C-alpha positions in Angstrom: 208.9 99.4 -43.9 207.0 102.7 -44.4 206.4 104.3 -41.0 206.5 107.9 -42.3 203.4 107.7 -44.5 200.8 106.5 -42.0 202.3 108.4 -39.1 202.5 111.7 -41.1 198.8 111.2 -42.1 197.9 110.6 -38.5 199.9 113.6 -37.3 198.4 116.0 -39.8 194.9 114.9 -39.1 195.5 115.1 -35.3 196.8 118.7 -35.6 193.8 119.7 -37.8 191.4 118.2 -35.2 193.1 119.9 -32.2 193.4 123.3 -33.9 189.6 123.1 -34.7 188.5 122.2 -31.2 187.8 125.7 -29.9 185.2 126.4 -32.7 184.1 122.9 -33.4 180.5 121.9 -32.9 180.3 120.1 -29.5 178.4 117.0 -30.4 178.4 114.2 -33.0 177.0 114.9 -36.4 176.5 111.4 -37.8 174.0 108.7 -36.9 175.1 105.1 -36.1 173.7 104.0 -39.5 175.8 106.7 -41.2 178.9 105.6 -39.4 178.3 102.0 -40.3 177.9 103.0 -43.9 181.2 105.1 -43.9 183.3 102.5 -42.1 181.7 99.1 -42.9 181.9 96.7 -45.7 183.0 93.1 -46.2 186.1 91.7 -44.4 189.1 92.9 -46.5 190.5 90.0 -48.5 194.0 91.4 -48.8 196.4 94.2 -47.6 195.8 97.9 -48.1 198.2 100.9 -48.1 198.6 101.9 -44.4 198.4 105.6 -45.1 195.2 105.1 -47.1 193.8 103.1 -44.2 194.6 105.9 -41.7 193.0 108.5 -44.0 189.9 106.3 -44.5 189.5 105.7 -40.8 189.9 109.4 -39.9 187.4 110.5 -42.5 184.9 107.8 -41.6 184.9 108.6 -37.8 185.0 112.4 -38.2 181.3 113.1 -37.9 180.8 110.6 -35.1 183.3 112.1 -32.7 182.1 113.7 -29.5 184.6 116.5 -28.9 185.1 115.9 -25.2 188.4 117.8 -25.3 186.5 121.0 -26.0 186.4 123.7 -23.4 182.6 123.7 -23.8 182.2 120.0 -23.1 180.6 119.7 -19.7 179.4 116.0 -19.7 180.2 113.1 -17.5 183.2 114.7 -15.7 185.5 114.2 -18.7 188.8 116.0 -18.8 190.8 116.9 -21.9 194.4 116.2 -22.7 197.2 118.7 -22.0 199.9 119.0 -24.8 202.7 117.3 -22.7 200.4 114.3 -21.7 199.1 113.9 -25.2 202.6 113.9 -26.7 203.8 111.4 -24.0 200.8 109.2 -24.8 201.9 109.2 -28.5 205.4 108.1 -27.4 203.9 105.5 -25.1 202.1 103.9 -28.1 205.3 104.2 -30.2 207.5 102.5 -27.5 204.8 99.8 -27.0 206.0 98.7 -23.6 204.3 96.0 -21.5 204.3 97.7 -18.1 203.4 94.6 -16.0 206.9 93.8 -14.9 210.1 95.7 -14.3 211.9 93.1 -16.5 209.6 93.9 -19.4 210.3 97.6 -19.3 212.7 99.1 -16.7 211.9 102.5 -18.1 208.2 102.2 -17.7 208.6 100.8 -14.2 210.8 103.7 -13.0 208.7 106.4 -14.6 205.6 105.0 -12.9 207.3 104.7 -9.6 208.4 108.4 -9.8 204.9 109.5 -10.9 203.4 107.5 -8.0 205.6 109.2 -5.4 204.7 112.6 -6.9 201.0 111.7 -6.7 201.2 110.6 -3.1 202.8 113.9 -2.2 200.3 116.0 -4.2 197.4 114.4 -2.4 199.0 114.6 1.0 198.8 110.8 1.6 201.1 108.8 3.9 204.5 108.6 2.3 204.5 104.8 2.4 201.3 104.6 0.4 201.3 102.1 -2.5 200.0 103.1 -5.9 198.4 101.2 -8.8 197.8 102.5 -12.4 194.5 101.2 -13.6 192.0 102.0 -16.3 189.7 104.3 -14.3 187.9 104.8 -11.0 185.9 101.7 -11.6 189.0 99.5 -11.4 190.5 101.7 -8.8 187.5 101.2 -6.6 187.7 97.4 -7.3 191.4 97.3 -6.4 191.0 99.3 -3.2 188.1 97.2 -2.1 190.0 94.0 -2.9 192.7 95.1 -0.5 190.0 96.0 2.0 188.3 92.6 1.5 191.7 90.8 2.1 192.5 92.8 5.3 189.1 92.7 7.1 188.9 88.9 6.5 192.5 88.4 7.5 191.7 90.0 10.8 189.2 87.2 11.5 191.5 84.5 10.4 190.3 84.0 6.8 192.6 83.9 3.8 190.3 84.9 0.9 193.0 84.7 -1.8 193.6 81.0 -0.9 190.1 79.9 0.3 187.7 82.1 -1.6 184.4 83.3 -0.2 182.5 80.0 0.2 182.1 79.7 4.0 183.9 83.0 4.7 182.7 85.5 7.3 180.2 87.8 5.7 181.5 91.4 5.1 179.2 94.3 5.5 179.9 97.5 3.5 178.6 100.8 4.8 178.2 103.4 2.0 176.3 106.6 1.5 172.9 106.3 -0.2 174.2 108.7 -2.9 177.4 106.6 -3.6 178.7 106.2 -7.1 177.5 103.0 -8.9 181.0 101.9 -9.5 181.2 100.9 -5.8 178.3 98.5 -6.3 179.8 97.2 -9.4 183.1 96.6 -7.8 181.4 94.7 -5.0 179.8 92.5 -7.6 183.1 91.8 -9.3 184.6 90.9 -5.9 181.9 88.3 -5.2 180.5 90.2 -2.3 177.3 91.2 -4.1 175.3 94.4 -3.5 173.2 92.9 -0.7 176.2 93.4 1.6 175.7 97.2 1.3 174.2 99.0 4.3 173.1 102.4 2.8 173.8 105.3 5.1 171.5 108.3 5.2 172.8 111.5 3.5 172.0 115.2 3.7 170.4 117.3 1.1 173.7 117.6 -0.8 174.3 113.9 -0.9 176.9 113.9 1.9 177.0 110.9 4.2 175.8 111.7 7.7 178.5 110.7 10.2 176.0 110.3 13.0 174.0 107.9 10.9 177.2 105.9 10.1 178.0 105.8 13.8 174.5 104.5 14.6 174.7 101.8 11.9 178.1 100.7 13.0 177.0 100.4 16.6 173.6 98.8 15.9 174.9 96.3 13.4 178.2 95.2 14.9 176.9 92.0 16.4 174.0 91.3 14.0 175.7 90.7 10.7 176.3 87.0 9.9 175.9 84.2 7.4 172.8 82.6 6.0 172.5 79.4 4.1 174.3 76.9 6.3 177.8 75.5 6.4 180.2 76.7 3.7 177.8 79.4 2.5 178.6 83.0 2.0 175.6 85.2 2.4 173.5 87.5 4.6 169.8 87.9 5.3 168.8 91.5 4.7 166.1 92.6 7.1 163.8 95.5 6.2 165.6 98.7 6.9 169.0 97.1 7.4 170.8 93.8 8.0 169.5 91.0 10.1 171.1 88.2 12.0 172.2 84.9 10.6 169.7 82.1 10.1 169.8 78.5 9.3 173.0 76.5 9.9 176.5 77.4 10.8 177.3 81.1 10.7 180.2 82.4 8.7 181.9 83.7 11.8 181.8 80.3 13.3 183.1 78.7 10.1 186.0 81.2 10.1 186.9 80.3 13.6 186.9 76.6 12.8 188.9 77.1 9.6 191.4 79.5 11.3 191.9 77.0 14.1 192.9 74.2 11.8 196.4 73.1 10.8 199.0 75.7 11.7 196.5 77.9 13.6 196.0 81.1 11.6 196.9 79.8 8.1 198.7 81.8 5.4 198.0 85.0 3.6 198.7 85.3 -0.2 199.8 82.7 -2.6 203.2 81.1 -2.9 205.8 83.9 -2.9 203.2 86.4 -1.9 202.7 88.2 1.4 203.9 85.3 3.5 202.7 84.0 6.8 201.0 86.2 9.4 199.7 85.6 12.9 196.1 85.5 13.9 194.7 89.1 13.4 196.7 91.0 15.9 195.4 94.4 14.7 198.9 95.7 14.1 198.9 95.4 10.4 197.1 98.6 9.6 195.9 101.9 11.1 192.3 100.7 11.5 193.4 98.1 14.1 190.9 97.2 16.8 191.6 95.3 19.9 188.5 93.3 19.4 190.0 91.6 16.4 192.6 90.0 18.6 190.0 87.9 20.3 189.8 84.1 20.1 187.8 82.0 17.8 185.0 81.9 20.3 184.6 85.7 20.2 184.4 85.5 16.4 181.9 82.7 16.5 179.6 84.8 18.7 179.6 87.4 16.0 181.4 90.1 18.0 183.9 90.8 15.2 182.3 91.8 12.0 184.5 92.4 8.9 183.5 95.9 7.9 184.3 98.3 5.1 183.1 101.9 5.0 183.0 103.6 1.6 183.2 107.4 1.7 182.9 109.8 -1.2 185.0 112.8 -2.2 183.0 114.5 -4.9 179.4 113.5 -5.4 178.8 112.8 -9.0 175.8 115.1 -9.1 176.4 117.9 -6.6 180.2 117.6 -6.1 179.7 117.5 -2.3 182.2 115.8 0.0 181.5 113.3 2.8 182.9 114.4 6.2 185.9 112.1 5.8 187.6 113.0 9.1 184.5 112.1 11.1 183.9 109.0 9.1 187.5 107.8 9.6 187.3 108.4 13.3 184.1 106.5 13.9 184.9 103.7 11.4 188.4 103.0 12.8 186.9 103.0 16.3 184.9 100.0 15.1 187.8 98.3 13.3 186.5 99.1 9.8 188.5 99.8 6.7 187.8 103.2 5.1 187.9 103.4 1.3 187.4 106.8 -0.4 186.0 107.1 -3.9 187.5 110.4 -5.0 187.2 110.0 -8.8 187.5 113.7 -9.3 187.1 115.2 -5.8 190.5 114.0 -4.6 192.2 116.5 -6.8 190.8 119.3 -4.6 193.8 118.4 -2.4 196.1 120.2 -4.8 194.2 123.5 -4.4 195.1 125.4 -1.1 191.6 127.0 -1.1 189.7 123.8 -1.7 191.8 121.4 0.3 189.7 121.9 3.5 186.9 120.0 1.7 189.1 116.9 2.2 189.9 117.4 5.8 191.1 114.1 7.3 191.3 112.2 4.0 194.8 111.1 4.7 193.4 109.0 7.6 191.6 106.6 5.2 193.0 103.2 4.2 192.5 103.4 0.4 191.6 105.9 -2.2 190.5 105.9 -5.9 190.7 108.6 -8.4 191.1 109.4 -12.1 194.0 111.0 -13.9 191.9 111.4 -17.0 189.7 113.8 -15.2 191.4 116.8 -13.5 195.0 115.9 -14.4 193.7 116.0 -18.0 195.7 113.1 -19.4 194.3 111.0 -22.3 192.0 108.1 -21.6 192.3 105.7 -19.9 194.1 106.5 -16.7 192.9 105.7 -13.2 194.8 105.5 -9.9 194.4 103.5 -6.7 196.2 104.2 -3.5 196.6 102.1 -0.4 198.0 103.2 3.0 198.8 99.6 3.7 201.0 98.0 0.9 200.8 94.5 2.4 197.1 93.9 1.8 197.3 95.8 -1.5 200.0 93.3 -2.7 198.3 90.3 -1.1 195.1 91.1 -3.0 196.7 91.7 -6.4 200.1 90.0 -6.7 200.8 86.8 -8.5 203.9 84.5 -9.0 204.6 82.2 -11.8 207.7 80.1 -12.7 208.1 81.7 -16.2 207.9 85.3 -15.0 211.1 87.3 -14.3 210.2 89.2 -11.2 212.7 91.5 -9.7 214.5 90.4 -6.6 216.4 93.7 -6.0 213.4 95.7 -4.9 212.4 97.3 -8.2 208.7 97.8 -8.7 206.6 95.2 -10.5 203.4 96.9 -11.3 201.3 93.8 -11.4 201.6 93.6 -7.6 199.4 96.7 -7.4 196.7 96.4 -10.1 194.4 93.6 -11.5 195.9 93.6 -15.0 198.8 91.4 -16.1 199.8 92.9 -19.4 199.0 96.5 -19.8 199.9 99.9 -21.3 202.4 102.1 -19.6 199.8 104.5 -18.3 202.2 106.2 -15.9 204.2 107.8 -18.7 201.5 110.4 -19.6 200.9 111.0 -15.9 204.5 111.7 -15.3 204.6 114.1 -18.3 201.5 116.0 -17.1 202.8 116.4 -13.6 206.3 117.5 -14.7 204.8 120.0 -17.2 202.2 121.5 -14.8 203.8 121.1 -11.4 201.8 121.5 -8.2 200.9 125.1 -9.0 199.7 124.4 -12.5 197.4 121.5 -11.4 196.1 123.6 -8.6 195.3 126.4 -11.1 193.3 124.1 -13.3 191.2 122.9 -10.3 190.7 126.5 -9.0 189.8 127.8 -12.4 187.3 125.0 -13.1 185.7 125.7 -9.7 185.5 129.4 -10.5 184.0 128.7 -13.9 181.4 126.4 -12.4 180.4 129.2 -10.0 180.2 131.6 -13.0 178.0 129.2 -14.9 175.7 128.7 -11.9 175.4 132.5 -11.2 174.6 133.3 -14.8 171.8 130.7 -15.0 170.4 131.5 -11.6 170.2 135.2 -12.4 168.1 134.3 -15.4 165.5 132.3 -13.6 167.0 128.8 -13.6 166.9 126.8 -10.4 170.4 125.8 -9.2 169.9 122.7 -7.0 173.3 122.4 -5.3 175.9 124.3 -3.4 178.7 124.7 -6.0 181.6 123.6 -3.8 183.7 122.2 -6.6 183.0 121.7 -10.4 179.5 120.3 -10.5 176.4 122.4 -11.2 173.0 120.9 -11.0 170.1 122.9 -12.5 166.4 122.4 -13.3 164.0 124.2 -15.6 160.7 124.2 -13.8 159.5 120.6 -14.3 160.8 117.2 -15.5 159.5 117.5 -19.0 161.0 120.9 -19.7 164.3 120.0 -18.1 164.7 117.0 -20.3 163.8 119.0 -23.4 166.3 121.7 -22.6 169.1 119.0 -22.1 168.2 117.4 -25.4 167.9 120.8 -27.1 171.3 122.0 -25.9 172.9 118.7 -27.1 171.4 119.1 -30.5 172.2 122.9 -30.8 175.9 122.1 -30.5 177.4 125.2 -28.7 178.1 123.0 -25.7 177.3 119.6 -24.4 176.1 118.4 -20.9 174.1 115.5 -19.7 170.9 115.0 -17.8 170.5 113.2 -14.5 167.9 112.5 -11.8 168.5 114.1 -8.4 166.2 113.4 -5.5 163.6 112.0 -7.8 163.6 115.0 -10.2 165.1 115.5 -13.6 168.1 117.9 -13.7 170.8 119.1 -16.1 174.3 118.2 -14.8 177.1 120.5 -15.7 180.7 119.3 -15.0 183.6 121.7 -15.5 186.8 119.7 -15.7 188.6 120.7 -18.9 192.0 122.4 -18.6 191.1 124.9 -21.4 187.7 126.1 -20.2 187.7 129.9 -19.6 185.2 132.7 -19.1 184.4 133.0 -22.8 183.4 129.2 -22.9 181.2 129.7 -19.9 179.5 132.8 -21.2 178.9 131.4 -24.6 177.6 128.1 -23.2 175.3 129.7 -20.6 173.8 131.9 -23.4 173.1 128.8 -25.5 171.4 127.1 -22.6 169.2 130.1 -21.9 168.4 130.5 -25.6 167.3 126.9 -25.9 165.1 127.3 -22.8 163.5 130.5 -24.1 162.8 128.9 -27.5 161.1 126.0 -25.9 158.9 128.3 -23.7 157.6 130.2 -26.7 153.9 129.4 -27.5 
């Protein structure tokens, strides 16, 4: 068996690529047609030499790569990969461990457990917080919201894992009007749909207004119910908000009837899962509300509304932070679960100077973030945290006769994420944290913030409109009008010194600059800002 040939080829080509990143053109050089031509052809009829296959693949993709690991790549809030995390990722592939169960890889399970505890400490979350390693913030939001769905329905006597959503009490989800689209997509995956969302007004930076949230929670607390009759899950959205139930038996009434059946409150989780619980006592989690302990009659009158509030730590355009402390206070007063989408913003907790942006974040019930952003580990690597391990496990765990699940308290990761078989993503995370430490991670966050401010100041001093307060790593700029702005974005991408994407902010075209890479320094910023201004000036020439 020849391992040395293909692995040597891969190593040599990897080192050539990494060494060339600082001066490499930031952008692909090949069209889709050219890539098809280089890589395509008929299905191979027989085997080929593995080293030749690796060489052919590397040569074929070379001009189609977008060098997102470059210090001058500012698109999509992508991070790079630190040396320790990249090397650990290579070993993760070599070891080829299935990280779903402790029995399948004790080493992977222990490494992930240790990394999880470090992450909880880094972010300042409650020490008993449970952690799941997922693909990215999309599935982190999905997992956190699945735990939220479980708990808010449990509190009104409904077991969603056993009984599904048909006939369940309708859940309302309050989220800022400038939330990330992964929240909407997660709600679709969860069967709640996007019509359950009550959009909350935001300020000029995209921050949810806590006063608007309080008003929505108060005004809607007895009006949100089911439509469509017995057994139906749904709501009727009235203009400007959510209206009362119509036609047939409301979901709250259905829940009261189902919960009052055999055994009273029913069971939570599947066989071997979370076990039996009493009827919504409010003691299971920090968002407890005395109203949830009422009888079925109270629920049938619509006085208890399963509610989730989605806050945001790091707006995808402006980088702004919702006032999480105020949001948690008002949401918990109404018995709501608070989920924080902190795909990149949660990492501000590691910086002493930026941590105040996250005041009160530890009071939330679940959080989502990405390690492949500011921790700069290779793709893919997302993280979900839950302050209440019981609903987290109840929403995710599974038992099967053929599985060897640990009975001695060791961690089975499939209890905390939606995947069954999966890559041992925690290994690169462990390596990155061990190599950088708290101070090193904080330095990356602080430097990226400083570089974002430098980029904004340079452009602003040269007549470019900066649209946002640069509180973190996002810079939003505009070049006069929509047409010129889009042409500058396209021109910069084609020019190749740096790469950033376009966006639409408050109905206007803008350039979106995200500074997230661990290698970005002043020379990268100055060189990139000069390229942006040069492209603008060339486009303005008659």
